[in-house]
matplotlib code that plots the C-alpha trace (Angstrom):
import matplotlib.pyplot as plt

x = [-57.5, -57.5, -60.8, -61.7, -63.7, -65.4, -67.0, -65.1, -61.2, -59.5, -57.5, -54.2, -54.4, -57.9, -58.1, -56.4, -54.7, -52.5, -50.0, -50.1, -46.8, -46.3, -49.6, -49.1, -45.4, -46.9, -49.6, -47.0, -44.6, -47.3, -48.6, -45.1, -43.7, -40.6, -39.2, -41.0, -39.4, -40.9, -44.4, -46.4, -49.1, -52.9, -54.2, -57.5, -57.8, -60.4, -62.0, -65.3, -66.8, -65.0, -61.6, -59.5, -59.3, -59.8, -57.5, -54.7, -54.7, -55.3, -51.8, -50.7, -51.4, -49.8, -46.6, -46.4, -47.5, -44.0, -42.3, -42.5, -42.4, -46.1, -49.7, -51.7, -55.7, -58.1, -61.9, -64.8, -67.3, -69.9, -72.2, -72.4, -74.1, -77.5, -76.2, -77.0, -75.8, -72.3, -71.4, -72.8, -70.5, -67.5, -68.3, -68.6, -65.5, -63.7, -65.0, -63.9, -60.5, -60.2, -60.8, -58.5, -55.7, -56.4, -56.4, -57.8, -61.2, -61.6, -61.3, -64.5, -65.5, -68.8, -69.0, -67.1, -65.3, -64.1, -62.7, -59.3, -58.3, -58.2, -55.2, -53.3, -49.7, -50.2, -53.7, -51.9, -48.5, -46.9, -47.6, -50.5, -51.5, -55.4, -57.0, -61.2, -62.5, -66.0, -65.4, -67.8, -70.7, -70.8, -73.4, -72.0, -72.3, -70.3, -67.3, -66.9, -66.8, -64.5, -62.1, -61.9, -60.7, -58.1, -57.3, -56.7, -54.4, -52.5, -51.9, -50.9, -48.2, -47.0, -46.6, -44.2, -41.9, -38.9, -40.3, -40.0, -43.5, -43.4, -42.7, -45.8, -49.0, -51.0, -49.6, -52.0, -48.7, -50.8, -54.4, -55.9, -59.6, -60.9, -63.9, -65.6, -64.8, -61.6, -62.9, -61.6, -64.9, -66.7, -69.6, -68.5, -69.2, -66.2, -64.2, -62.8, -61.8, -59.5, -56.9, -54.1, -54.6, -52.6, -54.8, -54.0, -56.2, -56.7, -56.5, -57.9, -56.0, -53.4, -53.6, -50.3, -52.1, -54.9, -53.0, -51.1, -54.2, -55.5, -52.2, -52.0, -55.3, -53.7, -50.8, -52.6, -55.5, -53.5, -56.6, -55.6, -57.4, -57.1, -55.2, -58.3, -60.3, -58.2, -57.6, -61.8, -61.9, -59.3, -61.5, -64.8, -63.9, -60.9, -59.3, -62.1, -61.0, -64.8, -66.1, -62.9, -62.9, -66.7, -66.4, -63.3, -65.6, -68.4, -65.7, -63.6, -66.2, -70.0, -70.0, -66.9, -68.4, -65.4, -62.1, -60.3, -60.7, -59.5, -61.5, -62.4, -63.5, -66.8, -67.2, -66.5, -69.1, -71.6, -70.6, -70.4, -73.9, -75.4, -73.3, -74.6, -78.5, -79.0, -77.3, -77.6, -73.8, -73.7, -71.3, -73.4, -76.6, -74.8, -73.9, -77.3, -79.0, -76.7, -76.8, -80.7, -81.3, -81.9, -80.1, -77.5, -79.5, -79.8, -76.3, -75.8, -78.2, -76.4, -73.2, -74.7, -74.9, -72.2, -71.8, -69.0, -66.8, -68.0, -64.9, -64.1, -64.0, -63.3, -65.3, -68.6, -70.7, -72.7, -69.1, -67.4, -70.6, -70.4, -66.6, -66.5, -69.2, -67.4, -70.5, -67.5, -63.9, -61.6, -60.2, -57.0, -55.5, -52.9, -52.7, -54.5, -57.1, -59.4, -63.1, -65.6, -66.5, -67.9, -65.6, -65.5, -67.8, -69.5, -70.7, -71.9, -73.9, -75.6, -76.4, -77.5, -79.8, -81.3, -82.3, -83.3, -86.0, -86.9, -88.3, -89.3, -90.1, -90.1, -92.1, -95.1, -96.9, -93.9, -95.5, -98.4, -98.6, -99.2, -96.5, -93.8, -90.7, -88.3, -87.3, -85.7, -84.6, -84.7, -83.0, -80.1, -79.8, -80.4, -80.8, -79.7, -80.9, -84.3, -84.2, -83.3, -86.3, -88.6, -87.6, -87.8, -91.5, -92.1, -90.6, -92.5, -95.9, -95.5, -93.4, -95.8, -96.2, -92.7, -91.8, -94.5, -92.9, -89.1, -86.9, -85.9, -83.2, -83.4, -84.2, -87.2, -85.4, -85.3, -82.1, -80.2, -79.5, -83.7, -83.6, -80.6, -82.5, -85.6, -83.8, -81.7, -84.9, -86.8, -84.0, -84.1, -88.1, -88.1, -85.1, -86.1, -88.3, -85.4, -83.0, -80.9, -78.7, -78.3, -75.5, -74.5, -70.7, -68.9, -65.6, -64.6, -66.8, -67.7, -68.9, -69.2, -72.2, -72.3, -74.8, -73.6, -76.2, -75.4, -77.6, -77.1, -73.3, -72.8, -71.7, -73.3, -72.0, -73.9, -72.5, -75.0, -74.5, -76.1, -75.5, -74.2, -71.8, -69.9, -66.7, -68.2, -69.9, -66.4, -64.8, -67.6, -67.1, -63.3, -64.1, -66.6, -64.1, -61.7, -64.2, -65.0, -61.5, -61.5, -64.7, -63.1, -66.1, -65.6, -68.5, -70.3, -73.1, -73.2, -76.7, -77.0, -80.0, -81.2, -84.3, -85.0, -83.5, -84.8, -84.1, -81.4, -79.4, -80.2, -78.8, -75.8, -74.9, -76.2, -73.2, -71.1, -67.6, -64.7, -62.0, -58.6, -56.5, -58.8, -60.4, -63.8, -67.2, -69.2, -72.8, -74.0, -78.1, -80.2, -83.0, -85.2, -86.3, -88.5, -91.8, -91.9]
y = [128.5, 124.4, 122.7, 119.4, 117.4, 114.1, 114.9, 113.0, 112.9, 115.6, 118.7, 119.1, 123.0, 123.2, 120.2, 118.7, 115.5, 112.5, 112.0, 108.3, 108.4, 104.4, 103.4, 105.6, 104.4, 100.5, 101.2, 102.8, 100.0, 97.2, 99.1, 100.1, 96.5, 95.3, 95.5, 98.1, 96.9, 93.7, 94.8, 96.0, 94.1, 93.9, 94.7, 95.4, 98.3, 97.8, 99.3, 100.1, 103.7, 106.8, 105.2, 107.5, 104.8, 107.2, 110.2, 107.5, 106.1, 109.9, 110.5, 107.8, 108.9, 112.2, 110.5, 108.2, 111.0, 112.8, 109.9, 109.8, 106.0, 105.5, 106.6, 106.8, 107.2, 107.2, 106.6, 106.4, 104.1, 104.8, 106.3, 102.8, 101.3, 101.0, 99.8, 96.4, 95.4, 94.3, 95.3, 98.9, 98.9, 98.0, 100.5, 103.5, 102.8, 102.4, 105.9, 107.5, 105.9, 106.8, 110.3, 110.7, 108.9, 110.9, 107.4, 107.6, 108.7, 106.0, 103.3, 102.1, 99.6, 98.4, 95.1, 93.1, 91.1, 94.2, 95.7, 93.9, 95.6, 98.9, 97.8, 96.1, 97.5, 99.6, 100.9, 102.3, 104.5, 103.6, 101.3, 101.9, 102.2, 102.0, 102.6, 102.1, 103.7, 102.2, 99.1, 97.3, 99.5, 97.7, 94.9, 91.1, 90.7, 93.3, 92.8, 89.1, 90.0, 92.5, 90.8, 87.9, 90.2, 91.7, 88.2, 87.3, 90.2, 89.5, 86.0, 86.9, 89.6, 86.5, 84.4, 86.8, 87.1, 87.2, 90.8, 94.0, 95.7, 98.0, 95.2, 92.9, 92.0, 94.1, 97.2, 97.4, 97.6, 97.5, 97.6, 98.8, 98.0, 100.3, 99.3, 98.2, 94.3, 93.1, 91.4, 88.0, 86.5, 87.5, 85.1, 82.9, 79.2, 78.7, 79.7, 83.0, 85.1, 87.3, 85.1, 87.0, 90.0, 91.3, 93.0, 96.1, 97.1, 100.8, 100.5, 103.3, 106.0, 105.1, 107.0, 108.9, 110.0, 111.2, 113.3, 114.7, 115.3, 117.9, 119.1, 120.6, 122.2, 123.9, 125.0, 126.8, 128.1, 129.0, 127.6, 124.9, 121.7, 119.9, 116.4, 114.7, 115.8, 114.3, 111.1, 110.9, 111.4, 108.7, 106.3, 107.0, 106.7, 104.6, 106.6, 105.7, 108.7, 109.5, 110.1, 111.6, 114.0, 114.7, 115.0, 117.5, 119.8, 119.9, 120.5, 123.4, 124.7, 123.9, 124.3, 126.4, 129.7, 130.9, 130.3, 132.6, 129.7, 126.4, 123.3, 121.6, 118.3, 119.7, 121.4, 118.0, 116.2, 118.7, 118.2, 114.4, 114.4, 116.3, 113.9, 110.9, 112.0, 115.0, 114.8, 112.5, 111.0, 109.3, 106.8, 105.6, 105.8, 103.2, 100.9, 100.9, 100.2, 97.0, 95.9, 95.7, 94.0, 90.1, 87.6, 90.1, 92.0, 88.9, 88.5, 91.9, 91.6, 88.5, 90.6, 92.9, 89.5, 89.5, 85.9, 85.1, 86.5, 85.4, 83.9, 85.8, 83.5, 85.4, 82.9, 83.2, 85.2, 87.1, 87.8, 88.8, 91.0, 93.0, 93.3, 94.5, 97.3, 98.5, 97.1, 94.9, 95.1, 92.2, 91.8, 90.5, 88.7, 86.9, 85.2, 82.3, 84.1, 86.5, 87.9, 89.9, 93.5, 96.5, 99.1, 101.8, 102.8, 105.6, 103.2, 100.6, 103.4, 104.6, 100.8, 100.1, 103.3, 102.5, 98.8, 99.9, 102.4, 100.2, 97.9, 100.5, 104.0, 106.2, 104.3, 106.0, 104.6, 103.4, 105.0, 106.5, 110.4, 110.5, 107.7, 108.1, 107.7, 108.3, 104.8, 104.9, 108.6, 111.9, 115.3, 114.4, 110.5, 107.5, 103.8, 101.6, 98.7, 99.8, 100.7, 97.3, 96.1, 98.3, 97.3, 93.7, 94.1, 96.2, 93.6, 90.8, 92.6, 93.6, 90.6, 89.2, 92.9, 93.5, 90.7, 90.4, 91.7, 90.9, 89.1, 85.5, 83.2, 80.1, 78.5, 80.7, 82.4, 86.1, 87.8, 88.8, 92.3, 92.9, 92.9, 95.3, 97.8, 97.7, 98.0, 100.9, 102.7, 101.9, 103.7, 106.6, 107.2, 106.4, 109.0, 111.4, 113.9, 114.1, 115.0, 112.1, 110.9, 107.5, 106.5, 103.2, 102.6, 99.6, 99.7, 96.8, 96.6, 93.0, 91.0, 94.2, 96.7, 99.1, 101.8, 105.0, 107.2, 110.5, 112.0, 115.0, 115.2, 111.5, 109.0, 105.4, 102.4, 99.5, 96.4, 94.3, 90.6, 87.2, 84.8, 82.0, 79.8, 80.4, 80.8, 83.5, 85.1, 85.3, 86.7, 89.1, 90.6, 91.1, 92.9, 95.0, 96.0, 97.2, 99.0, 100.8, 101.6, 103.0, 105.1, 106.5, 105.3, 103.2, 101.1, 99.4, 97.2, 94.2, 93.3, 90.0, 88.8, 85.3, 83.6, 82.1, 82.3, 81.2, 82.5, 80.2, 81.4, 85.0, 84.9, 82.9, 85.1, 88.5, 89.1, 92.3, 91.6, 94.0, 93.7, 93.2, 94.4, 97.7, 98.1, 98.7, 97.4, 95.4, 94.7, 91.7, 91.5, 89.5, 90.5, 87.6, 87.7, 84.2, 84.1, 84.5]
z = [31.9, 31.6, 33.0, 34.2, 31.4, 30.8, 27.6, 25.1, 24.2, 26.2, 24.5, 26.3, 25.9, 27.4, 29.9, 32.8, 32.0, 33.1, 30.2, 30.5, 28.4, 28.9, 27.6, 24.5, 24.0, 24.4, 21.7, 19.6, 19.9, 19.1, 16.0, 14.6, 15.3, 17.4, 13.6, 11.9, 8.5, 8.8, 10.1, 13.0, 15.1, 15.0, 18.4, 20.3, 22.6, 25.1, 28.3, 29.8, 28.7, 29.4, 30.3, 27.6, 24.9, 22.3, 23.6, 24.0, 20.5, 19.3, 20.9, 19.4, 16.1, 16.8, 17.6, 14.8, 12.4, 13.1, 11.4, 7.6, 7.0, 7.7, 6.8, 9.9, 9.9, 12.7, 11.9, 14.5, 13.4, 15.9, 13.1, 11.5, 14.6, 12.8, 9.5, 9.4, 5.8, 6.0, 2.2, 3.0, 6.1, 4.1, 1.5, 3.6, 5.6, 2.4, 1.3, 4.3, 3.9, 0.3, 1.2, 4.2, 2.1, -1.2, -3.1, -6.8, -7.3, -9.7, -6.6, -5.6, -3.1, -3.1, -1.0, 1.6, -1.2, -2.7, 0.6, 0.7, -2.4, -0.4, 1.1, -1.6, -2.7, -5.6, -3.9, -1.1, -1.5, 2.0, 4.8, 6.5, 10.3, 10.7, 14.2, 14.0, 17.3, 18.5, 16.5, 18.6, 17.9, 14.5, 14.3, 14.9, 11.2, 10.0, 12.9, 11.9, 8.1, 8.6, 11.1, 8.6, 5.8, 8.3, 9.1, 5.6, 5.1, 8.2, 7.5, 3.7, 5.2, 7.5, 4.4, 3.2, 5.8, 3.0, 2.0, 3.6, 5.0, 2.0, -0.6, 0.5, -1.2, 1.5, 2.9, 6.2, 8.3, 11.7, 12.9, 16.1, 16.9, 19.8, 22.0, 25.3, 24.1, 23.0, 20.0, 21.5, 21.2, 17.8, 17.1, 14.2, 13.7, 11.9, 14.8, 15.7, 12.8, 14.6, 16.8, 15.1, 17.5, 20.6, 23.7, 24.9, 28.3, 29.5, 33.1, 35.4, 36.5, 39.7, 42.8, 42.0, 38.7, 40.6, 42.8, 40.1, 38.3, 40.8, 41.5, 38.3, 39.1, 42.2, 40.3, 37.6, 39.9, 43.0, 44.9, 47.6, 47.7, 51.0, 50.9, 52.3, 49.6, 46.8, 48.8, 49.1, 45.6, 45.0, 47.2, 45.7, 42.1, 42.0, 39.4, 36.8, 34.1, 33.4, 36.7, 38.0, 35.5, 36.0, 39.8, 39.4, 37.2, 39.6, 42.7, 40.8, 38.3, 38.8, 42.8, 43.4, 44.0, 46.2, 44.6, 46.9, 49.7, 49.8, 48.8, 52.1, 53.0, 53.9, 50.7, 49.2, 50.9, 50.0, 46.2, 46.7, 47.8, 44.9, 42.5, 44.2, 44.7, 42.4, 39.1, 36.0, 34.8, 31.2, 32.4, 35.5, 33.4, 31.2, 33.8, 35.2, 31.9, 31.6, 35.3, 35.3, 32.2, 32.4, 32.9, 34.3, 37.2, 39.2, 39.1, 40.1, 43.1, 44.1, 44.4, 47.3, 49.1, 52.4, 53.0, 50.5, 47.8, 44.2, 42.1, 39.0, 35.8, 32.6, 30.5, 32.6, 30.0, 32.7, 34.4, 31.4, 29.9, 33.2, 33.4, 29.7, 30.5, 33.8, 36.2, 38.0, 38.5, 39.4, 43.0, 42.7, 45.8, 43.8, 40.4, 41.4, 43.5, 41.9, 42.7, 41.6, 43.0, 42.4, 40.4, 43.0, 45.7, 44.1, 41.4, 43.9, 46.0, 42.6, 41.8, 45.5, 45.4, 42.0, 42.9, 46.6, 45.2, 42.3, 45.0, 47.7, 47.8, 51.2, 53.5, 55.6, 58.5, 60.3, 63.7, 64.9, 65.0, 68.6, 69.4, 71.9, 70.1, 73.3, 73.8, 70.1, 69.2, 70.6, 69.8, 71.5, 71.4, 69.3, 70.6, 67.8, 69.7, 70.2, 66.3, 65.3, 67.4, 65.6, 62.4, 63.2, 64.4, 61.4, 59.0, 60.7, 60.5, 56.8, 55.5, 53.3, 51.5, 51.8, 49.8, 47.5, 44.4, 45.5, 43.1, 43.9, 43.3, 41.5, 44.5, 45.2, 48.1, 48.3, 47.5, 50.8, 48.9, 49.3, 52.7, 53.0, 50.4, 52.6, 56.1, 54.4, 53.1, 56.7, 58.5, 55.9, 56.4, 60.3, 61.0, 58.2, 60.7, 62.9, 60.1, 60.7, 57.8, 56.5, 54.2, 52.6, 52.4, 50.6, 51.9, 50.0, 46.8, 47.8, 50.5, 53.1, 53.5, 56.2, 57.2, 58.5, 60.7, 61.6, 64.6, 67.1, 65.9, 66.7, 64.3, 64.3, 62.4, 61.5, 59.5, 57.8, 57.7, 56.7, 59.5, 57.7, 60.4, 63.7, 61.9, 59.7, 62.8, 64.6, 61.4, 61.2, 64.7, 64.0, 60.9, 62.2, 65.0, 62.2, 60.4, 63.8, 64.3, 60.6, 61.5, 64.5, 66.9, 70.0, 69.3, 66.4, 65.5, 63.8, 62.3, 61.4, 58.9, 59.3, 58.3, 61.8, 65.1, 68.4, 71.9, 72.8, 70.1, 70.5, 74.0, 72.9, 69.8, 70.7, 73.3, 73.2, 72.1, 72.9, 70.4, 72.0, 69.4, 68.5, 71.9, 69.7, 71.3, 68.7, 69.5, 67.3, 67.1, 65.2, 62.4, 61.6, 58.1, 58.0, 59.9, 63.2]

ax = plt.figure().add_subplot(projection="3d")
ax.plot(x, y, z, "-o")
ax.set_aspect("equal")
plt.show()
C-alpha cells in the first residue's frame, strides 16, 4: 500500500505522487537541447524547500538514461556545506564524478584550476549531462569558483559551433544546478560568472493536482474523503508539495484510526488543529528561522498590516530572500501589478502564532475573580461590542507595559501587527474559561486579518483593520460584508484600530452598515491604541 510522504524524494511504488510530466519534459528538453547534436543548456532548477526539485530531476535522469547518447550523473552537494576551501570542494566533487563515470584511476583533480580537465574530450567518453543538487549549500566562494569554470566550458563549447557535441573540446553537454536560489545573483565583484544559464522554477501543485493526489488514495484504499476536506487542504496549503504530503500523512495514517469510515470535515478540523498547534514541521521551522532573522523580521511584521498591499519587487534584497526561502509568494493581479503575500494560510497562521507568542504569553488578571461578566459573556451568549470595550479599556490601562518591548518601525511607531497579536491573545485568554475558540484567518495572504470566535454553537466574525481614511473605510465595510457572506453569517464586526479618535468621529463612523448586495450587517467599532 502506498502512503503520503514529505521526507525527501518520493518513490513511485511507495508513495502517492503527482506525475508532473510537463515539468519533467521541460527540464529534459533543456538538458538535451533544442538540437541535441549541437549541445544542451546550462540551467538552474530552483524553488523553496520541499517542493519536489530533487524528485523531478531524478525523473529527468531516469528518462534520459533510457537513451544511450549521454552519460547522466546526479550528485548531492549538501555534505559539502561546511567545506570552505574551494580547492577541496572541487577535489571532492571530482572524486565522486570519477567514481560514478568509471574514469581512469590515474586521473586526479587537486584544485579548482584542474577541475575543467575532468570534462575534456578524451577524459570523458561521451557527452555528459551533470546535475548538482543542493548546489546553494556550498559557500559563496565555492559557488563563484565552480560556476566560473562552468561558464568557461560553456563559452568554449559555444565558440565551437561548427563541431558536434561529441567533437567539442569539452563534453559537458549540459548542466543543472538545483537549489533554493536561482544562482542569478552570485556575489562576484567581476560581474555575474554564470549569466549563461536558463532558470526553471518548480511551482506548487495546482488545485487539480491536489485533487488527483487524494483521489489516488481513495482508489487505493477504498476509504472515501469528503470533497470538502480536499478543498480545505487546497485552501490551507495552496498545493505546497511538502506540506500537502505531510498533512496527507497525518490525515490518512497518523490520525486515521477507523479506515472503514469516510474522512469527514470534522476529522479534518481535529487533525488540522494538531498540525497548527501541536506538531513540528521542518518546512515551517525553516521558514520561521528565516523570518525571525534581522533584517527580515521587521519586513515580515510589516506584512501583517492591513492598510495596503506591498508591491513585489524582485530586486529588493529582503523580498528576494524571503521569496527564495518560501516565506512569501507573489500575488499577480496582472503582469504589471504584483504584490507580496504569504504563501498559504497555514504558513501565515504559524508565523502569526510564533510572533504573537514571542511578544505576549497567556494573559492573567483580565478581570477579578468575583467580577460579573454577564454583560459580555454567558454560557449561551457573547456580546462582541462589550468585549471590544473591555479590550480597549484594558489596553489603555496597561498600554505602557503592553508596548514596553514591542518592535518598532524606523519612525519609532509600533508595528500594526503588534496590536493584532495582543488583541488575539487577549481574546484567547479572556474567553478561555468559557471554552470559546478563537481562530485567526487570512483569506487573501495579504491585507486581511480576521478572528473567528466560536461560542455556544455560534460563529462570530471580526475583521481587523487600521483606519487609514474614509475611502479605505468604505471599502473595508464592503469587504467585511463579503467575508461575512463567505462565512455564512448575517452580521460581522469590523474592528478599526486607530491611534486616536474623538467622540464626534466615533458617532460618525461607528454606524451599523447593511450591505445591499449581500444583506450582511457590518458593525464598525474603533479601538484606540494611543493614549486616551
